[in-house]
C-alpha positions, 0 to 999 in steps of 0.5 A, a space after each residue: 511241296 505241291 501235290 498232284 495226280 498223274 498217270 504213268 504207262 509202264 510195262 512189267 512182266 508178271 510170272 504166274 505160279 504155273 510159269 515159275 514151276 515150269 521154269 524151275 522144272 526146266 533147270 533141274 537135273 534128272 536126279 532133282 527132278 526125280 526128288 521133285 516128283 516124289 515130293 509132289 506125289 506125297 503132297 498131292 493126292 490127285 497125282 499118282 504114278 501109272 501102272 502098266 495097264 494105264 492108258 497112254 495119254 492123248 499127246 503121248 511120246 510118239 510126237 516127241 521122238 522126232 528125227 533131227 532131219 525133219 523141219 523144226 516146226 514139228 517141235 512146236 511146244 509152249 517152251 517160249 513161255 520159259 524165256 523171260 524177257 522184258 520187251 513187249 514181244 516176250 511179254 505177249 509170248 508168255 501170255 500166249 503160252 498160258 492161254 494157248 493149249 499145248 500141241 497135241 492136246 484136245 483142250 487146254 487146262 483153262 477149259 477144264 475150269 468152269 466159271 462156277 468152279 465145277 471140274 470137268 474131265 480133261 485129257 490131262 488126267 490120263 497118263 504122261 510118259 507111257 513109254 517109261 517102264 514101270 518101277 518093279 518091286 523085285 530087283 533084277 539080277 544086276 540090281 541085286 548084285 549091286 545091292 549085295 555089293 553094297 551090303 557087303 562093304 567092309 570099312 577100314 575100321 572093320 577091316 582092322 578090328 577083324 585083324 586085332 582079334 587075332 592079337 593077344 593083348 591086355 585089356 588096356 592095350 586092346 582098348 588103346 588099339 581100338 581107340 586108335 583105329 576109330 581115330 583114323 580118317 578116311 585116308 588111314 591117317 592118324 591126324 592127332 598125335 599120341 600125346 594129344 589123344 592121351 591128354 584129351 582122355 586123361 582130362 588134365 591128369 598128368 600121371 594118367 596121360 603118361 600111362 595112356 601115352 605109353 599104351 598108345 605107343 604100343 598100340 601104334 606100333 601094332 597098328 602100323 603093321 596091319 594091312 593095308 600097309 601104311 595105315 596109322 601113319 601121321 604124315 605122307 613120308 611116314 606112310 610111304 616108309 611103312 610100305 617100303 619096309 618089306 622091300 628094303 633090301 634092294 638098292 631102290 628101296 633103300 634109296 626111296 627110304 632115304 628120299 622119304 626123309 627128305 622134303 617132299 617138295 623135292 619128290 614132287 619136283 622129281 629133282 633127281 640131282 639134288 635128291 642124289 646129293 642129299 641121299 648119297 645114292 647114284 642118280 640111276 638108283 634115285 630114278 628107280 626109287 622114284 618109280 618104286 614110290 610112284 607105285 605105292 599107295 599115298 592114301 591106303 584107307 581110300 580103298 575101303 571108303 564107301 563112296 557113292 557112285 552116281 552113274 550118269 543116265 542121259 536124258 536124250 539118246 542119239 542113234 544113227 538112222 540112215 544117213 543122219 542121226 535120230 534124237 529120242 528122249 530116254 524113257 528111263 528118266 521120264 516119270 509116268 504120271 497121271 491124275 488119280 481118276 477115282 479122286 477126280 471123279 469123286 470131286 466132280 460128284 461132290 462138287 460144291 460141298 465141304 473142301 471143294 475149292 481147296 481140292 479143286 485147286 490141288 487137282 488143278 496143280 496136278 494137271 499143271 505139274 504133268 503139263 510142265 513135266 511134258 513141256 520140260 522134256 519137249 524143250 530138252 528134245 528140241 534143244 538136243 535136236 538143234 545141237 545134233 543138227 549143228 554138230 553132225 561132224 562130231 557124231 560122224 568124225 569125233 571131237 576133232 570135227 567139233 564146230 564153234 557153237 554158242 547159245 545165241 545160235 540155238 536160241 535164235 533158231 528155236 525162238 527161245 531166249 538164251 536163258 532158256 537154252 542155258 537152263 536146258 543144257 545144264 546138268 542134262 546129258 546126251 548119250 552118243 556113240 562116242 560116250 555121254 556128254 553134258 549138253 554144254 559140252 557141245 558149245 564152245 568159242 572159236 579160234 581164228 584160222 588162216 582161211 578166215 573161218 573159226 575152229 572150235 575150242 573143243 577141237 583144238 583141245 582134242 588136237 593138242 591132246 593128239 599132238 602130245 600123245 604122238 610126241 617123243 617121250 625123250 623130247 616132249 614138245 613145249 607149248 611154243 612148239 605146239 603153238 607153232 604146229 597149230 599155226 602150220 595147220 591154219 589155227 591161230 593159237 597163242 602159247 598162253 592159250 595152248 598152256 590154258 588148254 593143256 592145263 584143262 586137259 590135265 597134261 603135265 608141262 614139258 619138264 615133268 612129261 620128259 621126267 615121266 
């Protein structure tokens, strides 16, 4: 093999740590961003939360709250640095975004870093997110009420133990009842059999296992007569049967008990004729029994589950302003950050002494973090404004007026990459007059129409939902009939597409809608 030297020219894209942080912050949800900010506050001593007395930053939020009707050039920012592309133009735009000062700032971060390593004062050291309310130590009335409800939560086990206190039991029976209560799952079911529980405690001793099984049998009967009704059941049929014991005098209740002894698949299919033959009850009684079973609780323990309810807080809010709509950032989700003035001043006074370069690096990281946070919200606002501009009919007439929209349209309009738009619209929410929606909700494919245009898939789903809501309950429409009705309105939608949209809307098929 002959050895030699050769030159080769190639292009590659280098992501700086600051740019990587900007991309990562952009794709975080509001909750994840809050956790990231808290972590940065713990790790970086130069970063702090601003109080009410802190001055507003030079590039405050007055530039961010911009109506949709204004020209898109008012949204000038460095978000192009987030669009990662491999061509030369994208590489050059990324490089400029790292060296060009942000719109509204007096100096770039690089200008605050002298060649000799000294640190100068920077406008980035002031507060960002000044419109956001300060975090209060004292809870208001609503917060106090919510916290009281959380603290007063009673679990299923606590509820059952409280009822067991009124029972006169021997020490072994009380211990067996306590063990069964603690063995219930979140739905209130006893997953393991009594024999299995007894053998597990006996450790192979057959006599002790038999004795424990006898105590468990007594405790299980007591448990199944406690509130809520149906608790302690081993199967769904047993759970429903326990709830029907109090009303077994009626013919519907007796039919319901007979249904519970049959395979549950027949009940799920609402096979009235077959259930009538198997249970020896008339069809009218079977229908009444099915209606009675539908009112029962198949998971009696769920009401005691301490489920954490996460309320969705919108990142942007859309309000009607004159003839158009105005998009503003939600100040409640924006962290109020600034560089710690005392630490920054002390670092300037002791420049060049022990630990100087490391502390200067931490100061620079704090400034970059504040800048990337501001850039994140600025990008979200730009994308949201472009979406509202494209979907004006939705904010006026509702989801039936939604138009087709893809990521490429917004990316071309704002000069960003599709990956950037995808990051912005994931786990970000918009508060509208019709409710709170994820930004991805406003994007949808188009279906052809007779006029040659396109209809949004979101609008078609809303139209299908409206058609089903207005149908006759005794004679529901089939997917073919819905497809024909859409074609009459000029929308080309096949039967399989109607079925897919119907399932996405959680609408039952024709036979089940008729039974319901």
